[in-house]
C-alpha positions as semicolon CSV with decimal commas, in nm:
position;residue;x (nm);y (nm);z (nm)
1;L;15,669;12,337;21,248
2;K;15,888;12,119;21,470
3;D;15,990;12,256;21,809
4;T;15,751;12,553;21,804
5;K;15,451;12,632;22,024
6;I;15,220;12,609;21,722
7;S;15,347;12,256;21,645
8;N;15,175;12,136;21,964
9;Y;14,842;12,206;21,795
10;L;14,888;12,237;21,418
11;H;14,996;11,908;21,263
12;N;14,970;11,990;20,891
13;A;14,877;12,286;20,666
14;K;14,826;12,285;20,291
15;L;14,732;12,564;20,051
16;R;14,567;12,465;19,722
17;I;14,515;12,678;19,410
18;S;14,372;12,546;19,083
19;W;14,240;12,680;18,756
20;G;14,087;12,502;18,458
21;I;13,848;12,508;18,165
22;T;13,596;12,235;18,085
23;G;13,338;12,203;17,810
24;N;12,985;12,068;17,785
25;D;12,944;11,893;17,451
26;R;12,574;11,801;17,497
27;I;12,468;12,012;17,201
28;G;12,319;11,712;17,027
29;E;12,449;11,534;16,723
30;F;12,445;11,758;16,416
31;D;12,236;12,035;16,584
32;Y;12,451;12,285;16,395
33;L;12,330;12,148;16,057
34;D;12,000;12,174;15,871
35;R;11,887;11,813;15,831
36;Y;11,633;11,658;15,596
37;T;11,470;11,324;15,538
38;G;11,289;11,193;15,236
39;G;11,109;10,907;15,071
40;M;10,773;10,794;14,943
41;N;10,605;10,872;15,277
42;Y;10,679;11,242;15,231
43;G;10,578;11,275;14,868
44;Y;10,255;11,367;14,699
45;N;10,053;11,159;14,457
46;G;10,315;10,883;14,431
47;S;10,620;11,107;14,403
48;V;10,921;11,112;14,637
49;G;10,943;11,406;14,880
50;V;11,196;11,569;15,112
51;V;11,112;11,740;15,443
52;P;11,318;11,906;15,717
53;L;11,376;11,719;16,043
54;T;11,277;11,833;16,394
55;S;11,468;12,163;16,424
56;P;11,670;12,399;16,205
57;G;12,046;12,391;16,228
58;N;12,249;12,664;16,394
59;P;12,593;12,702;16,231
60;L;12,702;12,933;16,520
61;L;12,631;12,669;16,788
62;K;12,927;12,568;17,007
63;W;13,003;12,392;17,336
64;E;12,939;12,552;17,672
65;E;13,267;12,647;17,838
66;T;13,321;12,665;18,216
67;Q;13,627;12,837;18,358
68;E;13,687;12,768;18,728
69;T;13,934;12,905;18,983
70;N;13,959;12,739;19,325
71;F;14,147;12,838;19,641
72;G;14,163;12,592;19,929
73;L;14,322;12,561;20,270
74;D;14,352;12,230;20,458
75;L;14,451;12,232;20,826
76;S;14,509;11,934;21,052
77;F;14,528;11,978;21,431
78;F;14,619;11,752;21,723
79;K;14,794;11,487;21,512
80;G;14,502;11,453;21,271
81;R;14,224;11,434;21,531
82;L;14,068;11,759;21,400
83;N;14,073;11,847;21,028
84;V;13,943;12,163;20,859
85;E;13,908;12,197;20,481
86;T;13,800;12,527;20,322
87;D;13,739;12,605;19,956
88;F;13,651;12,925;19,773
89;Y;13,561;12,901;19,404
90;I;13,462;13,117;19,111
91;Q;13,297;12,955;18,806
92;R;13,212;13,137;18,485
93;T;13,011;12,945;18,227
94;S;12,975;13,101;17,883
95;D;12,777;12,997;17,576
96;L;12,501;12,838;17,787
97;L;12,301;12,587;17,582
98;D;11,928;12,645;17,546
99;N;11,634;12,562;17,320
100;E;11,502;12,891;17,178
101;P;11,128;12,881;17,098
102;L;11,046;12,966;16,737
103;P;10,727;13,100;16,579
104;T;10,499;12,813;16,474
105;E;10,479;12,959;16,121
106;L;10,834;12,832;16,064
107;G;10,723;12,472;16,117
108;Y;10,964;12,415;16,408
109;S;10,906;12,441;16,781
110;S;11,260;12,543;16,882
111;M;11,625;12,580;16,781
112;R;11,936;12,505;16,988
113;I;12,133;12,823;17,071
114;N;12,411;12,955;17,296
115;A;12,206;13,173;17,531
116;G;12,444;13,360;17,762
117;T;12,693;13,366;18,048
118;I;12,653;13,296;18,422
119;R;12,890;13,328;18,720
120;N;12,885;13,120;19,041
121;I;13,085;13,217;19,350
122;G;13,090;12,997;19,659
123;W;13,246;12,875;19,981
124;E;13,263;12,529;20,133
125;I;13,393;12,445;20,480
126;G;13,425;12,092;20,614
127;I;13,528;11,994;20,967
128;T;13,601;11,636;21,068
129;A;13,683;11,536;21,425
130;Y;13,786;11,205;21,583
131;P;13,699;11,258;21,953
132;I;13,758;10,890;22,034
133;D;14,008;10,681;21,841
134;K;14,074;10,352;22,021
135;R;14,192;10,021;21,889
136;D;13,843;9,864;21,899
137;W;13,623;10,171;21,859
138;T;13,634;10,504;21,672
139;W;13,394;10,796;21,689
140;T;13,396;11,033;21,389
141;T;13,196;11,354;21,361
142;S;13,175;11,562;21,042
143;L;13,020;11,899;20,970
144;N;12,988;12,060;20,628
145;W;12,866;12,408;20,531
146;S;12,850;12,559;20,183
147;T;12,701;12,857;20,006
148;T;12,677;12,957;19,640
149;R;12,567;13,278;19,475
150;N;12,512;13,308;19,104
151;K;12,451;13,594;18,868
152;V;12,346;13,604;18,504
153;L;12,608;13,817;18,328
154;K;12,468;13,803;17,975
155;I;12,153;13,658;17,820
156;S;12,041;13,641;17,457
157;G;11,670;13,694;17,524
158;E;11,476;14,003;17,427
159;G;11,574;14,289;17,659
160;G;11,825;14,067;17,841
161;R;11,552;13,831;17,968
162;I;11,426;13,479;17,903
163;Y;11,094;13,349;18,044
164;K;11,024;12,974;18,042
165;N;10,773;12,759;18,228
166;N;10,730;13,003;18,521
167;W;11,108;13,066;18,548
168;W;11,302;13,363;18,428
169;L;11,662;13,456;18,357
170;E;11,762;13,820;18,353
171;E;12,098;13,994;18,325
172;G;12,231;14,110;18,662
173;V;11,999;13,880;18,863
174;A;12,051;13,534;19,015
175;A;11,952;13,243;18,789
176;G;11,644;13,034;18,859
177;Q;11,400;13,305;18,964
178;F;11,041;13,178;18,987
179;Y;10,793;13,397;18,799
């Protein structure tokens, strides 16, 4: 940018592109296995007994997986006195972890499952300015704006819906709808 009209204003420009996959392993220890406990406390009439633990195992249970793509542009003007950072991202999380309620007749309240897929798309723009930058005093002003939109792409509930504690998830609708 040296010796051009734009170099009088634009000091630096950087384009960023990234892609990655991360996992959420908070499925609980051994939630994929049926677990039992036993001893004299669980027996009858002095015999030793065995009972299942808090929830049934789910051998199909696996980690949540988030795939993210990010595009960013960083611009610096007037020798770094004005900086603009923009980011656009797309996140897709599959195999969402959830506790599925079970009929009380089974003796369990819930079972850990992979419940569906959600997509988040968003923008973030940050502007930082240094209107005064003296040896003994600096004035910095920052402004940040962001927006995110999400959409449930797939859900394991009956009819593509899950209702819980006045909230609902439904395929094709934004997550976190109050019911």
